[in-house]
N, C-alpha and C positions, 0 to 999 in steps of 0.2 A: 479410560475411554479413549484418550488420545495417546497412542503409543509413541509417537515421534515428536510430541510437543510437550513443553512444560508450561502450564497455565498459571498465571497469577491474577488475582482479583484485588482491586483496590477501591477505596471510597465507597464502601457499602455495595460493591458489585457494579458500580456505575462505570468502572474502567476494567477492561479485560486485556491482558497482554499474553500473547502466544510467543513463546521462545522456541525456535528451532533448536532441537536438543541432541544433536549428533556432533559434538565438538571434535571427535577424533577424525571426522571427514570434512571439517570446517563447514558443517551443516549442509553438506551436499544433498540435493533434493532427490528423493526416491518417490515411487508411486504412493506408498503409505503416508509419507510426509505431505505430499500434495493433496491427497485425499483428506487427511487430517485438517490441513489448513482451510480447505474449501468448506468442510463441515463446521469448523470453528467460526469462520466468518459468517456463514449462513445462520447459525444459531445465535450469534451475537446480534445480527441484523434483526432477527425476529424477537429477541428477548427485550421486553419493555424496560427491564431493570438496567440494561447495558446502554450507556450513553456514548462511549468511546471505545475504539478497538485499536490495539497496537500490535505490531509484529517486530520481533527482534531475534537475536541469536545468542546462544550460550557459547562461552569460550571466547577465542580471539577473533572469530570471524562472524560476519552476518550470514553470508551464504555463498558458497563457492560454485553454485550452479548445479546442473544436473549431474547426478551420480552416474558417470559413463559406464563404470563396471556393471552396474545393475542394468542399464539400458541395453548394452551389447550382450551381456550374459543371457538375458531373456530372449533377445533376437536369435542368438545362436542356438539356444535350447529348443526353441520352437520353429527354427528355420523360417522365420517371418521377415520378409524383406521390407514390410511396411511398419516395423516396430517403432521407428522414430516418429512417424506421422501419428500412429495410434497413441503414443505417449502424449504428444502435443495436443491432439484433439480430445482425448479422453481424460487427461489429467490437468494439463496446463490451462487450456482454454476455459474450462469450467471454473478454475480458480480465478482467472482474470475477471471473468464475468461476475463472480460473487463479490470480489473486492470492489470493482467499479460501481456496482449497483447496491452496495451495502447501504442501509438506511442511517448508518452511524458514520462519523469520521473514522477513517482507517489511516493510521499514522505509522510510518516505518521508523524504527529506532535503529539506525545502522551503526553498530558497535565496532565494526571492522570491515575487512574486504567484502565487497559485493561484486560478484563476477558473473557474467553471462546471464543465465535465467535468474541468478541471485540479484544481480543489478536491477533487472526489470521487475523483480518481485517488489523491490523497494520503490521503483519509479512509477508503478501502477497505483501506489497508495495515494491518498489525498495530498499529503505532504511528507517530507522526509526530514528528520532530525539526525545529525551524524556526529560521531566522535571524530576529532581532527586527525586521528590515525587511520580512519577509514579511507577507502578508495573505491572507485567504480570502474569497471572494465567490461566493455562489450566484446567479450572474448570469443564469440561464435565463429568469427572468420579464422580464428587460429586453428580450428579443426575442420574447416570447410563447411560450416553451417551458416544460416542466416539468423538474424535476431528473431527470437520468438517471445513468448510470454507477453505479447502486446507490443514488442519492440518496434515492429515496422509501422505500427499505428501511432504510438506515443512519441517515439524519439524525434521524428521530423516536426511534430507539433511543439515539443518542448524546446528543441534546439535550433530548428530551421534545417532546410535540406542539406546545406553545405557541411555543417558541423555533424549532423546525424550521419551523413555518408562517411565523413572522415573517421569518426569514432567506430562506426560499424565495420568499415573496410580495414582499418589498422588494428583494432582491438586495443588502442592506446588506453592506459590507465589515467583516470582523472582523480586527483586528490579531492578530499572533501571540500577544501576551500575553492578549488577550481570548479568543482561541481556546483557550489553555491553561486559563483560568479556567472555561470552559464544558466542558472535558473533551475537546476535539477534538485537542489537541496534548499530547504528553507532557513535552517539554522545549523551552525557548526559550533560544537563546544569542545573544550579540552577534555582529556580523559577524566580528570578530577571532577569537572563540572557536568559531564555528560549525563550521569544518573540523576542528580538532584534537579538540574535545569530542565531536562526532559520531562521529569515528573511534574514540575510546576506547570508546564504547558499542557500535559495530559490532564492534570487536575482541572485546569481552566476549560479544556474541551469537554470534560465529563460533567461540567456544570453549566454549559452553554445551552441555548434553546435548540435542542437537537432537531426538532421538526423543521425549523427554518434552515439548518445546515443541510438536511436531506433535500430540501427543495432547491437550495443553492447548487448542490452537486448535480441535480437533475437539469437545472438551467444551463450550467456550464457544459454538461455532456452534450446537450442538444445544440449548443452553439457551433459545434464542429460541422454540422450539416445544414443548419437553418440559414435562411436569408435574414437580413436585418429585420425586415418586416415580420417574418415568422417569429424571430427571437423576441421582438418587442411585444407581440401578441402573447407569447409564452410568458414573458415577464409579468404581464398584467394578470394572467390566470394564476400563476404561482404566487404572486404577491397577495392576491385575494385569499388564496388558500392559506398563506402564512398568517394573514390577518384574522383568520378564524380559529387560530390555535389558542390554547390556554396560555402558552408562553408569551404570545403577543400581548394579551391582556395584562399579564403579570409584568411584562417589561414596561408597558406604558404606566401602570400604576406605580411601579417602583420608581420610575423617573419623576413622576409628579409628586410622589411622597418623599423624594430624595433619600431613598434607601437602596440597599443591594437587592437585586432581584433574586427570587427563588424559583429557578426554572425547573420544570418537571419533565421536559422532553416530549410534551404532547400539546 
């Protein structure tokens, strides 16, 4: 079904991991890969069995960004001067929207270099777990382009204007540890620990009260544009919605009964 992805399922289907599977190009993004990723995230969002989603890469890289040979070959073949815009609008933007509005946590497992659109593919996820050999580079300026894949939206919010400008203008590489220091990465693990430690976190996410996490994502997303008054009103509405879930009742009962909760994600 997915020609560009290698899909793994864990914990009775509660966790789905999509691996970019073109290691010979360091998992450079093509239109089929972008379409596959979008469809994968959308299907996971709607599948009640799935509680957590992860994106990673096969081989030594997470993702080297857009496959430029494909982009320019298509443009030359069709004499289309707007080919870059069409790739952004038709393939990248829909993927960004699916990841950011997914009803489940979407976690990036950055196993190696994440460059250009590959870096932003990781950074649009809800959080990033990285191998200590990984690095992140906003390499768009190196070929005369601007950050896309949500880069101009998320980078200033994650880093502040000064550092976002610096990294976007220079294309400087940030190591995994530096990226964690600047708030781009949640956890960094050694090569040996990356697999097992990441899986521990993914298992925890797959057993969390998913409905509440979805509402948390919604609240955080709205905080970018809401006033404080609007955000407080939204918190009240979403908290009531959370309190009406089965998971909330299970969480309270488990606390009172001094046992581990068994959340169902609804």
